[in-house]
All heavy atoms as a GROMACS GRO file, in nm:
protein
  567
    1MET      N    1   0.084  -0.118   0.000
    1MET     CA    2   0.000   0.000   0.000
    1MET      C    3   0.089   0.124   0.000
    1MET      O    4   0.181   0.135   0.079
    1MET     CB    5  -0.088  -0.003   0.124
    1MET     CG    6  -0.188   0.105   0.131
    1MET     SD    7  -0.296   0.070   0.270
    1MET     CE    8  -0.409   0.200   0.250
    2ARG      N    9   0.061   0.218  -0.089
    2ARG     CA   10   0.146   0.335  -0.098
    2ARG      C   11   0.110   0.439   0.008
    2ARG      O   12  -0.006   0.449   0.052
    2ARG     CB   13   0.143   0.396  -0.237
    2ARG     CG   14   0.020   0.476  -0.268
    2ARG     CD   15   0.036   0.534  -0.408
    2ARG     NE   16  -0.088   0.592  -0.452
    2ARG     CZ   17  -0.118   0.721  -0.437
    2ARG    NH1   18  -0.034   0.803  -0.382
    2ARG    NH2   19  -0.234   0.766  -0.478
    3GLU      N   20   0.208   0.513   0.045
    3GLU     CA   21   0.189   0.619   0.144
    3GLU      C   22   0.120   0.737   0.077
    3GLU      O   23   0.159   0.779  -0.033
    3GLU     CB   24   0.326   0.661   0.197
    3GLU     CG   25   0.321   0.763   0.305
    3GLU     CD   26   0.459   0.797   0.358
    3GLU    OE1   27   0.560   0.754   0.298
    3GLU    OE2   28   0.465   0.866   0.458
    4ILE      N   29   0.018   0.792   0.141
    4ILE     CA   30  -0.052   0.908   0.086
    4ILE      C   31   0.004   1.032   0.154
    4ILE      O   32  -0.013   1.052   0.274
    4ILE     CB   33  -0.203   0.898   0.107
    4ILE    CG1   34  -0.256   0.776   0.033
    4ILE    CG2   35  -0.272   1.025   0.061
    4ILE    CD1   36  -0.403   0.751   0.051
    5LYS      N   37   0.074   1.114   0.075
    5LYS     CA   38   0.127   1.239   0.127
    5LYS      C   39   0.137   1.340   0.014
    5LYS      O   40   0.129   1.305  -0.104
    5LYS     CB   41   0.260   1.220   0.197
    5LYS     CG   42   0.374   1.174   0.112
    5LYS     CD   43   0.499   1.160   0.198
    5LYS     CE   44   0.615   1.108   0.117
    5LYS     NZ   45   0.736   1.098   0.198
    6PHE      N   46   0.152   1.464   0.053
    6PHE     CA   47   0.153   1.574  -0.041
    6PHE      C   48   0.274   1.663  -0.015
    6PHE      O   49   0.337   1.655   0.089
    6PHE     CB   50   0.026   1.658  -0.023
    6PHE     CG   51  -0.100   1.584  -0.056
    6PHE    CD1   52  -0.161   1.504   0.039
    6PHE    CD2   53  -0.157   1.594  -0.181
    6PHE    CE1   54  -0.277   1.435   0.009
    6PHE    CE2   55  -0.273   1.526  -0.212
    6PHE     CZ   56  -0.333   1.446  -0.117
    7ARG      N   57   0.300   1.750  -0.112
    7ARG     CA   58   0.397   1.855  -0.091
    7ARG      C   59   0.341   1.984  -0.148
    7ARG      O   60   0.255   1.983  -0.237
    7ARG     CB   61   0.531   1.822  -0.155
    7ARG     CG   62   0.533   1.840  -0.304
    7ARG     CD   63   0.672   1.826  -0.360
    7ARG     NE   64   0.668   1.845  -0.505
    7ARG     CZ   65   0.772   1.837  -0.582
    7ARG    NH1   66   0.890   1.807  -0.531
    7ARG    NH2   67   0.761   1.857  -0.711
    8GLY      N   68   0.388   2.096  -0.095
    8GLY     CA   69   0.346   2.225  -0.144
    8GLY      C   70   0.448   2.329  -0.103
    8GLY      O   71   0.522   2.312  -0.007
    9LYS      N   72   0.451   2.439  -0.178
    9LYS     CA   73   0.549   2.544  -0.154
    9LYS      C   74   0.480   2.664  -0.090
    9LYS      O   75   0.372   2.705  -0.132
    9LYS     CB   76   0.611   2.586  -0.287
    9LYS     CG   77   0.734   2.672  -0.274
    9LYS     CD   78   0.790   2.712  -0.409
    9LYS     CE   79   0.871   2.602  -0.469
    9LYS     NZ   80   0.948   2.647  -0.587
   10ASP      N   81   0.543   2.722   0.014
   10ASP     CA   82   0.489   2.842   0.076
   10ASP      C   83   0.536   2.965  -0.002
   10ASP      O   84   0.611   2.954  -0.098
   10ASP     CB   85   0.526   2.850   0.225
   10ASP     CG   86   0.674   2.863   0.251
   10ASP    OD1   87   0.750   2.900   0.160
   10ASP    OD2   88   0.715   2.836   0.365
   11VAL      N   89   0.492   3.084   0.039
   11VAL     CA   90   0.526   3.206  -0.034
   11VAL      C   91   0.674   3.242  -0.025
   11VAL      O   92   0.724   3.320  -0.104
   11VAL     CB   93   0.440   3.327   0.011
   11VAL    CG1   94   0.295   3.306  -0.027
   11VAL    CG2   95   0.454   3.353   0.158
   12ARG      N   96   0.745   3.184   0.068
   12ARG     CA   97   0.890   3.207   0.080
   12ARG      C   98   0.971   3.112  -0.008
   12ARG      O   99   1.092   3.122  -0.014
   12ARG     CB  100   0.934   3.191   0.225
   12ARG     CG  101   0.880   3.298   0.314
   12ARG     CD  102   0.932   3.280   0.453
   12ARG     NE  103   0.882   3.385   0.540
   12ARG     CZ  104   0.896   3.385   0.669
   12ARG    NH1  105   0.957   3.284   0.729
   12ARG    NH2  106   0.847   3.482   0.741
   13GLY      N  107   0.904   3.016  -0.072
   13GLY     CA  108   0.972   2.923  -0.160
   13GLY      C  109   1.018   2.795  -0.094
   13GLY      O  110   1.090   2.716  -0.153
   14ASN      N  111   0.974   2.770   0.030
   14ASN     CA  112   1.010   2.648   0.102
   14ASN      C  113   0.908   2.538   0.075
   14ASN      O  114   0.788   2.561   0.079
   14ASN     CB  115   1.016   2.674   0.253
   14ASN     CG  116   1.117   2.779   0.288
   14ASN    OD1  117   1.228   2.780   0.237
   14ASN    ND2  118   1.080   2.870   0.377
   15TRP      N  119   0.958   2.416   0.049
   15TRP     CA  120   0.870   2.301   0.030
   15TRP      C  121   0.833   2.241   0.165
   15TRP      O  122   0.916   2.232   0.254
   15TRP     CB  123   0.939   2.194  -0.055
   15TRP     CG  124   0.948   2.230  -0.200
   15TRP    CD1  125   1.059   2.274  -0.264
   15TRP    CD2  126   0.844   2.226  -0.297
   15TRP    NE1  127   1.029   2.296  -0.396
   15TRP    CE2  128   0.898   2.267  -0.419
   15TRP    CE3  129   0.709   2.190  -0.292
   15TRP    CZ2  130   0.822   2.275  -0.535
   15TRP    CZ3  131   0.634   2.197  -0.408
   15TRP    CH2  132   0.690   2.240  -0.528
   16HIS      N  133   0.708   2.196   0.177
   16HIS     CA  134   0.660   2.129   0.297
   16HIS      C  135   0.594   1.999   0.254
   16HIS      O  136   0.527   1.993   0.151
   16HIS     CB  137   0.561   2.218   0.373
   16HIS     CG  138   0.622   2.348   0.416
   16HIS    ND1  139   0.709   2.356   0.522
   16HIS    CD2  140   0.613   2.472   0.364
   16HIS    CE1  141   0.748   2.482   0.535
   16HIS    NE2  142   0.692   2.554   0.440
   17TYR      N  143   0.614   1.894   0.333
   17TYR     CA  144   0.566   1.760   0.301
   17TYR      C  145   0.479   1.709   0.414
   17TYR      O  146   0.509   1.731   0.531
   17TYR     CB  147   0.685   1.665   0.283
   17TYR     CG  148   0.779   1.707   0.173
   17TYR    CD1  149   0.876   1.802   0.194
   17TYR    CD2  150   0.768   1.650   0.047
   17TYR    CE1  151   0.962   1.841   0.092
   17TYR    CE2  152   0.853   1.686  -0.055
   17TYR     CZ  153   0.950   1.782  -0.032
   17TYR     OH  154   1.033   1.820  -0.133
   18GLY      N  155   0.370   1.638   0.379
   18GLY     CA  156   0.284   1.579   0.482
   18GLY      C  157   0.141   1.564   0.433
   18GLY      O  158   0.116   1.538   0.316
   19LEU      N  159   0.048   1.584   0.524
   19LEU     CA  160  -0.095   1.568   0.494
   19LEU      C  161  -0.155   1.701   0.450
   19LEU      O  162  -0.123   1.806   0.506
   19LEU     CB  163  -0.166   1.516   0.619
   19LEU     CG  164  -0.112   1.384   0.672
   19LEU    CD1  165  -0.179   1.349   0.804
   19LEU    CD2  166  -0.132   1.273   0.571
   20LEU      N  167  -0.245   1.697   0.353
   20LEU     CA  168  -0.306   1.817   0.297
   20LEU      C  169  -0.441   1.845   0.361
   20LEU      O  170  -0.522   1.754   0.381
   20LEU     CB  171  -0.324   1.800   0.146
   20LEU     CG  172  -0.388   1.916   0.072
   20LEU    CD1  173  -0.295   2.038   0.072
   20LEU    CD2  174  -0.422   1.875  -0.070
   21THR      N  175  -0.466   1.971   0.390
   21THR     CA  176  -0.594   2.016   0.443
   21THR      C  177  -0.639   2.138   0.365
   21THR      O  178  -0.558   2.225   0.335
   21THR     CB  179  -0.582   2.055   0.592
   21THR    OG1  180  -0.533   1.945   0.665
   21THR    CG2  181  -0.714   2.098   0.649
   22HIS      N  182  -0.767   2.143   0.332
   22HIS     CA  183  -0.824   2.260   0.264
   22HIS      C  184  -0.921   2.326   0.362
   22HIS      O  185  -1.014   2.263   0.411
   22HIS     CB  186  -0.898   2.218   0.137
   22HIS     CG  187  -0.963   2.332   0.068
   22HIS    ND1  188  -1.099   2.342   0.054
   22HIS    CD2  189  -0.911   2.442   0.008
   22HIS    CE1  190  -1.128   2.452  -0.012
   22HIS    NE2  191  -1.015   2.515  -0.040
   23ASP      N  192  -0.898   2.453   0.389
   23ASP     CA  193  -0.984   2.527   0.482
   23ASP      C  194  -1.023   2.658   0.416
   23ASP      O  195  -0.952   2.757   0.422
   23ASP     CB  196  -0.910   2.553   0.613
   23ASP     CG  197  -0.998   2.619   0.718
   23ASP    OD1  198  -1.118   2.641   0.690
   23ASP    OD2  199  -0.947   2.648   0.826
   24LYS      N  200  -1.139   2.657   0.352
   24LYS     CA  201  -1.187   2.775   0.279
   24LYS      C  202  -1.212   2.894   0.372
   24LYS      O  203  -1.200   3.008   0.333
   24LYS     CB  204  -1.314   2.738   0.205
   24LYS     CG  205  -1.349   2.828   0.092
   24LYS     CD  206  -1.463   2.770   0.013
   24LYS     CE  207  -1.482   2.847  -0.115
   24LYS     NZ  208  -1.587   2.792  -0.196
   25ASN      N  209  -1.246   2.866   0.496
   25ASN     CA  210  -1.278   2.972   0.593
   25ASN      C  211  -1.170   2.985   0.698
   25ASN      O  212  -1.198   2.998   0.816
   25ASN     CB  213  -1.412   2.942   0.661
   25ASN     CG  214  -1.524   2.932   0.561
   25ASN    OD1  215  -1.535   3.014   0.471
   25ASN    ND2  216  -1.607   2.830   0.574
   26SER      N  217  -1.044   2.984   0.654
   26SER     CA  218  -0.934   2.986   0.750
   26SER      C  219  -0.920   3.119   0.822
   26SER      O  220  -0.857   3.128   0.926
   26SER     CB  221  -0.803   2.955   0.678
   26SER     OG  222  -0.773   3.056   0.584
   27GLY      N  223  -0.978   3.226   0.768
   27GLY     CA  224  -0.968   3.356   0.832
   27GLY      C  225  -0.837   3.427   0.803
   27GLY      O  226  -0.812   3.536   0.852
   28VAL      N  227  -0.752   3.365   0.725
   28VAL     CA  228  -0.624   3.427   0.690
   28VAL      C  229  -0.650   3.522   0.574
   28VAL      O  230  -0.709   3.484   0.474
   28VAL     CB  231  -0.521   3.319   0.649
   28VAL    CG1  232  -0.391   3.383   0.607
   28VAL    CG2  233  -0.500   3.221   0.763
   29PRO      N  234  -0.608   3.649   0.585
   29PRO     CA  235  -0.636   3.745   0.479
   29PRO      C  236  -0.574   3.712   0.344
   29PRO      O  237  -0.626   3.746   0.241
   29PRO     CB  238  -0.578   3.877   0.532
   29PRO     CG  239  -0.511   3.847   0.658
   29PRO     CD  240  -0.536   3.706   0.696
   30ASN      N  241  -0.462   3.641   0.342
   30ASN     CA  242  -0.395   3.606   0.217
   30ASN      C  243  -0.460   3.481   0.159
   30ASN      O  244  -0.457   3.374   0.217
   30ASN     CB  245  -0.246   3.579   0.246
   30ASN     CG  246  -0.167   3.556   0.120
   30ASN    OD1  247  -0.224   3.527   0.015
   30ASN    ND2  248  -0.038   3.570   0.129
   31LYS      N  249  -0.520   3.492   0.042
   31LYS     CA  250  -0.593   3.381  -0.020
   31LYS      C  251  -0.503   3.263  -0.056
   31LYS      O  252  -0.550   3.155  -0.082
   31LYS     CB  253  -0.666   3.429  -0.146
   31LYS     CG  254  -0.786   3.513  -0.116
   31LYS     CD  255  -0.893   3.430  -0.053
   31LYS     CE  256  -1.016   3.514  -0.030
   31LYS     NZ  257  -1.111   3.454   0.057
   32ASP      N  258  -0.370   3.284  -0.059
   32ASP     CA  259  -0.279   3.173  -0.087
   32ASP      C  260  -0.287   3.066   0.020
   32ASP      O  261  -0.245   2.954  -0.001
   32ASP     CB  262  -0.134   3.223  -0.095
   32ASP     CG  263  -0.111   3.308  -0.219
   32ASP    OD1  264  -0.188   3.293  -0.316
   32ASP    OD2  265  -0.017   3.387  -0.218
   33TYR      N  266  -0.341   3.101   0.134
   33TYR     CA  267  -0.343   3.007   0.246
   33TYR      C  268  -0.479   2.945   0.271
   33TYR      O  269  -0.526   2.938   0.381
   33TYR     CB  270  -0.291   3.075   0.372
   33TYR     CG  271  -0.143   3.102   0.365
   33TYR    CD1  272  -0.093   3.227   0.393
   33TYR    CD2  273  -0.054   3.003   0.330
   33TYR    CE1  274   0.043   3.252   0.388
   33TYR    CE2  275   0.081   3.027   0.322
   33TYR     CZ  276   0.129   3.152   0.353
   33TYR     OH  277   0.262   3.176   0.346
   34GLU      N  278  -0.542   2.896   0.166
   34GLU     CA  279  -0.662   2.814   0.182
   34GLU      C  280  -0.621   2.669   0.202
   34GLU      O  281  -0.698   2.588   0.247
   34GLU     CB  282  -0.751   2.822   0.058
   34GLU     CG  283  -0.840   2.942   0.053
   34GLU     CD  284  -0.936   2.935  -0.065
   34GLU    OE1  285  -0.970   2.824  -0.110
   34GLU    OE2  286  -0.976   3.041  -0.111
   35TYR      N  287  -0.497   2.637   0.164
   35TYR     CA  288  -0.446   2.500   0.171
   35TYR      C  289  -0.330   2.494   0.269
   35TYR      O  290  -0.245   2.583   0.272
   35TYR     CB  291  -0.398   2.454   0.032
   35TYR     CG  292  -0.512   2.443  -0.065
   35TYR    CD1  293  -0.553   2.554  -0.140
   35TYR    CD2  294  -0.581   2.325  -0.081
   35TYR    CE1  295  -0.660   2.544  -0.228
   35TYR    CE2  296  -0.687   2.314  -0.169
   35TYR     CZ  297  -0.726   2.424  -0.243
   35TYR     OH  298  -0.831   2.415  -0.329
   36PHE      N  299  -0.330   2.389   0.349
   36PHE     CA  300  -0.229   2.373   0.453
   36PHE      C  301  -0.172   2.232   0.448
   36PHE      O  302  -0.244   2.136   0.420
   36PHE     CB  303  -0.290   2.396   0.592
   36PHE     CG  304  -0.344   2.536   0.609
   36PHE    CD1  305  -0.472   2.568   0.573
   36PHE    CD2  306  -0.263   2.635   0.662
   36PHE    CE1  307  -0.521   2.695   0.589
   36PHE    CE2  308  -0.310   2.764   0.678
   36PHE     CZ  309  -0.440   2.794   0.641
   37ILE      N  310  -0.043   2.221   0.478
   37ILE     CA  311   0.020   2.090   0.488
   37ILE      C  312   0.076   2.077   0.629
   37ILE      O  313   0.153   2.162   0.675
   37ILE     CB  314   0.132   2.074   0.384
   37ILE    CG1  315   0.068   2.065   0.246
   37ILE    CG2  316   0.215   1.950   0.414
   37ILE    CD1  317   0.160   2.033   0.134
   38SER      N  318   0.032   1.973   0.698
   38SER     CA  319   0.084   1.944   0.831
   38SER      C  320   0.178   1.826   0.818
   38SER      O  321   0.150   1.729   0.748
   38SER     CB  322  -0.028   1.913   0.929
   38SER     OG  323  -0.101   1.801   0.886
   39ASN      N  324   0.292   1.836   0.885
   39ASN     CA  325   0.388   1.727   0.868
   39ASN      C  326   0.347   1.607   0.951
   39ASN      O  327   0.264   1.616   1.040
   39ASN     CB  328   0.530   1.773   0.900
   39ASN     CG  329   0.550   1.812   1.043
   39ASN    OD1  330   0.481   1.763   1.130
   39ASN    ND2  331   0.643   1.901   1.067
   40SER      N  332   0.403   1.495   0.920
   40SER     CA  333   0.364   1.370   0.984
   40SER      C  334   0.443   1.341   1.111
   40SER      O  335   0.435   1.232   1.164
   40SER     CB  336   0.382   1.255   0.885
   40SER     OG  337   0.516   1.250   0.841
   41HIS      N  338   0.518   1.438   1.160
   41HIS     CA  339   0.599   1.417   1.279
   41HIS      C  340   0.531   1.466   1.406
   41HIS      O  341   0.595   1.477   1.509
   41HIS     CB  342   0.735   1.485   1.263
   41HIS     CG  343   0.814   1.429   1.149
   41HIS    ND1  344   0.862   1.301   1.146
   41HIS    CD2  345   0.849   1.484   1.031
   41HIS    CE1  346   0.924   1.280   1.032
   41HIS    NE2  347   0.917   1.388   0.960
   42GLY      N  348   0.403   1.499   1.397
   42GLY     CA  349   0.328   1.536   1.516
   42GLY      C  350   0.345   1.680   1.562
   42GLY      O  351   0.308   1.714   1.673
   43LYS      N  352   0.398   1.765   1.477
   43LYS     CA  353   0.410   1.906   1.515
   43LYS      C  354   0.270   1.966   1.524
   43LYS      O  355   0.183   1.933   1.445
   43LYS     CB  356   0.493   1.982   1.413
   43LYS     CG  357   0.632   1.930   1.398
   43LYS     CD  358   0.727   2.010   1.480
   43LYS     CE  359   0.867   1.957   1.456
   43LYS     NZ  360   0.968   2.032   1.513
   44PRO      N  361   0.247   2.057   1.618
   44PRO     CA  362   0.111   2.110   1.639
   44PRO      C  363   0.075   2.227   1.548
   44PRO      O  364   0.002   2.315   1.588
   44PRO     CB  365   0.117   2.155   1.784
   44PRO     CG  366   0.258   2.194   1.805
   44PRO     CD  367   0.338   2.098   1.722
   45TYR      N  368   0.125   2.232   1.427
   45TYR     CA  369   0.091   2.341   1.335
   45TYR      C  370   0.098   2.291   1.192
   45TYR      O  371   0.148   2.183   1.165
   45TYR     CB  372   0.183   2.460   1.354
   45TYR     CG  373   0.330   2.427   1.352
   45TYR    CD1  374   0.400   2.418   1.233
   45TYR    CD2  375   0.398   2.403   1.470
   45TYR    CE1  376   0.534   2.385   1.232
   45TYR    CE2  377   0.532   2.370   1.470
   45TYR     CZ  378   0.600   2.361   1.350
   45TYR     OH  379   0.732   2.329   1.350
   46ALA      N  380   0.046   2.373   1.104
   46ALA     CA  381   0.047   2.341   0.962
   46ALA      C  382   0.103   2.460   0.886
   46ALA      O  383   0.098   2.573   0.933
   46ALA     CB  384  -0.095   2.311   0.915
   47TYR      N  385   0.157   2.432   0.769
   47TYR     CA  386   0.216   2.536   0.685
   47TYR      C  387   0.118   2.574   0.575
   47TYR      O  388   0.065   2.488   0.506
   47TYR     CB  389   0.345   2.486   0.620
   47TYR     CG  390   0.450   2.446   0.719
   47TYR    CD1  391   0.468   2.314   0.756
   47TYR    CD2  392   0.533   2.542   0.778
   47TYR    CE1  393   0.565   2.277   0.847
   47TYR    CE2  394   0.631   2.507   0.869
   47TYR     CZ  395   0.646   2.374   0.904
   47TYR     OH  396   0.742   2.339   0.994
   48GLY      N  397   0.095   2.703   0.556
   48GLY     CA  398   0.012   2.750   0.446
   48GLY      C  399   0.090   2.736   0.316
   48GLY      O  400   0.207   2.774   0.310
   49VAL      N  401   0.027   2.677   0.215
   49VAL     CA  402   0.095   2.656   0.087
   49VAL      C  403   0.012   2.714  -0.027
   49VAL      O  404  -0.109   2.729  -0.017
   49VAL     CB  405   0.124   2.506   0.061
   49VAL    CG1  406   0.225   2.454   0.161
   49VAL    CG2  407  -0.001   2.423   0.063
   50ILE      N  408   0.079   2.742  -0.137
   50ILE     CA  409   0.014   2.797  -0.256
   50ILE      C  410  -0.052   2.684  -0.333
   50ILE      O  411   0.011   2.581  -0.361
   50ILE     CB  412   0.118   2.870  -0.343
   50ILE    CG1  413   0.182   2.982  -0.262
   50ILE    CG2  414   0.053   2.924  -0.470
   50ILE    CD1  415   0.304   3.042  -0.328
   51LYS      N  416  -0.176   2.703  -0.369
   51LYS     CA  417  -0.258   2.601  -0.435
   51LYS      C  418  -0.190   2.541  -0.559
   51LYS      O  419  -0.191   2.420  -0.579
   51LYS     CB  420  -0.392   2.663  -0.473
   51LYS     CG  421  -0.484   2.575  -0.550
   51LYS     CD  422  -0.611   2.652  -0.583
   51LYS     CE  423  -0.700   2.573  -0.675
   51LYS     NZ  424  -0.822   2.646  -0.708
   52GLU      N  425  -0.132   2.624  -0.643
   52GLU     CA  426  -0.074   2.578  -0.769
   52GLU      C  427   0.051   2.493  -0.752
   52GLU      O  428   0.096   2.429  -0.847
   52GLU     CB  429  -0.042   2.698  -0.860
   52GLU     CG  430  -0.164   2.772  -0.912
   52GLU     CD  431  -0.228   2.864  -0.808
   52GLU    OE1  432  -0.162   2.900  -0.709
   52GLU    OE2  433  -0.346   2.897  -0.827
   53THR      N  434   0.109   2.489  -0.633
   53THR     CA  435   0.232   2.412  -0.610
   53THR      C  436   0.206   2.276  -0.545
   53THR      O  437   0.300   2.200  -0.525
   53THR     CB  438   0.330   2.491  -0.521
   53THR    OG1  439   0.274   2.505  -0.390
   53THR    CG2  440   0.362   2.626  -0.580
   54ILE      N  441   0.082   2.246  -0.514
   54ILE     CA  442   0.050   2.122  -0.442
   54ILE      C  443   0.060   2.002  -0.536
   54ILE      O  444   0.011   2.006  -0.649
   54ILE     CB  445  -0.090   2.130  -0.381
   54ILE    CG1  446  -0.096   2.241  -0.277
   54ILE    CG2  447  -0.130   1.995  -0.319
   54ILE    CD1  448  -0.234   2.272  -0.228
   55GLY      N  449   0.125   1.897  -0.488
   55GLY     CA  450   0.136   1.773  -0.564
   55GLY      C  451   0.122   1.654  -0.471
   55GLY      O  452   0.158   1.661  -0.353
   56GLN      N  453   0.066   1.545  -0.522
   56GLN     CA  454   0.049   1.423  -0.443
   56GLN      C  455   0.158   1.323  -0.480
   56GLN      O  456   0.192   1.307  -0.597
   56GLN     CB  457  -0.088   1.362  -0.467
   56GLN     CG  458  -0.113   1.240  -0.380
   56GLN     CD  459  -0.254   1.187  -0.394
   56GLN    OE1  460  -0.335   1.238  -0.470
   56GLN    NE2  461  -0.283   1.081  -0.320
   57TYR      N  462   0.210   1.255  -0.381
   57TYR     CA  463   0.313   1.153  -0.400
   57TYR      C  464   0.256   1.038  -0.481
   57TYR      O  465   0.148   0.986  -0.451
   57TYR     CB  466   0.363   1.106  -0.265
   57TYR     CG  467   0.467   0.997  -0.268
   57TYR    CD1  468   0.577   1.006  -0.352
   57TYR    CD2  469   0.456   0.886  -0.187
   57TYR    CE1  470   0.673   0.906  -0.355
   57TYR    CE2  471   0.552   0.787  -0.188
   57TYR     CZ  472   0.660   0.798  -0.272
   57TYR     OH  473   0.756   0.700  -0.275
   58THR      N  474   0.327   0.995  -0.585
   58THR     CA  475   0.280   0.888  -0.674
   58THR      C  476   0.307   0.749  -0.619
   58THR      O  477   0.254   0.651  -0.669
   58THR     CB  478   0.348   0.898  -0.812
   58THR    OG1  479   0.488   0.878  -0.795
   58THR    CG2  480   0.320   1.030  -0.878
   59GLY      N  481   0.393   0.741  -0.518
   59GLY     CA  482   0.432   0.611  -0.466
   59GLY      C  483   0.554   0.556  -0.535
   59GLY      O  484   0.598   0.445  -0.506
   60LYS      N  485   0.610   0.633  -0.628
   60LYS     CA  486   0.727   0.587  -0.703
   60LYS      C  487   0.843   0.683  -0.683
   60LYS      O  488   0.825   0.797  -0.643
   60LYS     CB  489   0.694   0.578  -0.851
   60LYS     CG  490   0.582   0.480  -0.878
   60LYS     CD  491   0.555   0.463  -1.023
   60LYS     CE  492   0.440   0.365  -1.036
   60LYS     NZ  493   0.434   0.299  -1.160
   61LYS      N  494   0.963   0.633  -0.712
   61LYS     CA  495   1.083   0.714  -0.702
   61LYS      C  496   1.156   0.713  -0.834
   61LYS      O  497   1.144   0.617  -0.911
   61LYS     CB  498   1.174   0.660  -0.591
   61LYS     CG  499   1.110   0.670  -0.454
   61LYS     CD  500   1.201   0.624  -0.345
   61LYS     CE  501   1.130   0.639  -0.211
   61LYS     NZ  502   1.216   0.606  -0.100
   62ASP      N  503   1.231   0.819  -0.862
   62ASP     CA  504   1.309   0.823  -0.985
   62ASP      C  505   1.435   0.739  -0.971
   62ASP      O  506   1.457   0.674  -0.868
   62ASP     CB  507   1.340   0.967  -1.026
   62ASP     CG  508   1.436   1.039  -0.933
   62ASP    OD1  509   1.495   0.976  -0.843
   62ASP    OD2  510   1.453   1.162  -0.951
   63LYS      N  511   1.519   0.738  -1.073
   63LYS     CA  512   1.638   0.652  -1.072
   63LYS      C  513   1.738   0.689  -0.963
   63LYS      O  514   1.823   0.609  -0.927
   63LYS     CB  515   1.707   0.654  -1.208
   63LYS     CG  516   1.766   0.788  -1.244
   63LYS     CD  517   1.835   0.784  -1.378
   63LYS     CE  518   1.902   0.915  -1.408
   63LYS     NZ  519   1.977   0.912  -1.531
   64ASN      N  520   1.727   0.810  -0.907
   64ASN     CA  521   1.814   0.854  -0.798
   64ASN      C  522   1.752   0.834  -0.661
   64ASN      O  523   1.808   0.877  -0.560
   64ASN     CB  524   1.850   1.002  -0.817
   64ASN     CG  525   1.924   1.025  -0.946
   64ASN    OD1  526   2.013   0.947  -0.982
   64ASN    ND2  527   1.888   1.129  -1.017
   65GLY      N  528   1.634   0.774  -0.655
   65GLY     CA  529   1.568   0.748  -0.528
   65GLY      C  530   1.487   0.864  -0.474
   65GLY      O  531   1.445   0.863  -0.359
   66VAL      N  532   1.462   0.965  -0.557
   66VAL     CA  533   1.385   1.083  -0.515
   66VAL      C  534   1.238   1.058  -0.543
   66VAL      O  535   1.201   1.012  -0.652
   66VAL     CB  536   1.435   1.209  -0.592
   66VAL    CG1  537   1.352   1.331  -0.552
   66VAL    CG2  538   1.582   1.232  -0.565
   67GLU      N  539   1.153   1.090  -0.445
   67GLU     CA  540   1.009   1.068  -0.460
   67GLU      C  541   0.953   1.154  -0.573
   67GLU      O  542   0.992   1.268  -0.591
   67GLU     CB  543   0.936   1.103  -0.330
   67GLU     CG  544   0.976   1.013  -0.215
   67GLU     CD  545   0.914   1.054  -0.083
   67GLU    OE1  546   0.872   1.171  -0.068
   67GLU    OE2  547   0.909   0.970   0.006
   68ILE      N  548   0.858   1.096  -0.649
   68ILE     CA  549   0.793   1.166  -0.759
   68ILE      C  550   0.656   1.215  -0.714
   68ILE      O  551   0.575   1.136  -0.666
   68ILE     CB  552   0.780   1.076  -0.882
   68ILE    CG1  553   0.918   1.029  -0.929
   68ILE    CG2  554   0.705   1.146  -0.995
   68ILE    CD1  555   0.913   0.925  -1.038
   69TYR      N  556   0.630   1.346  -0.733
   69TYR     CA  557   0.501   1.407  -0.698
   69TYR      C  558   0.430   1.452  -0.821
   69TYR      O  559   0.487   1.480  -0.922
   69TYR     CB  560   0.524   1.526  -0.605
   69TYR     CG  561   0.563   1.484  -0.465
   69TYR    CD1  562   0.693   1.454  -0.433
   69TYR    CD2  563   0.466   1.474  -0.366
   69TYR    CE1  564   0.728   1.414  -0.305
   69TYR    CE2  565   0.501   1.434  -0.239
   69TYR     CZ  566   0.632   1.404  -0.208
   69TYR     OH  567   0.664   1.366  -0.083
   0.00000   0.00000   0.00000
């Protein structure tokens, strides 16, 4: 069974990996933050990510062992 996880980039250009959440009523004035990625390490927060940068892990890796999204 493949692991279900996502990645997305925040406005600073940093990639974040983990579970995806969509919160249309987040109350954040910046519309880029309707989507959030919380990491799987149990941290008590989520990172706001830009919608167009979100990708889902395919369960496969390239020839160098890097996950494909």
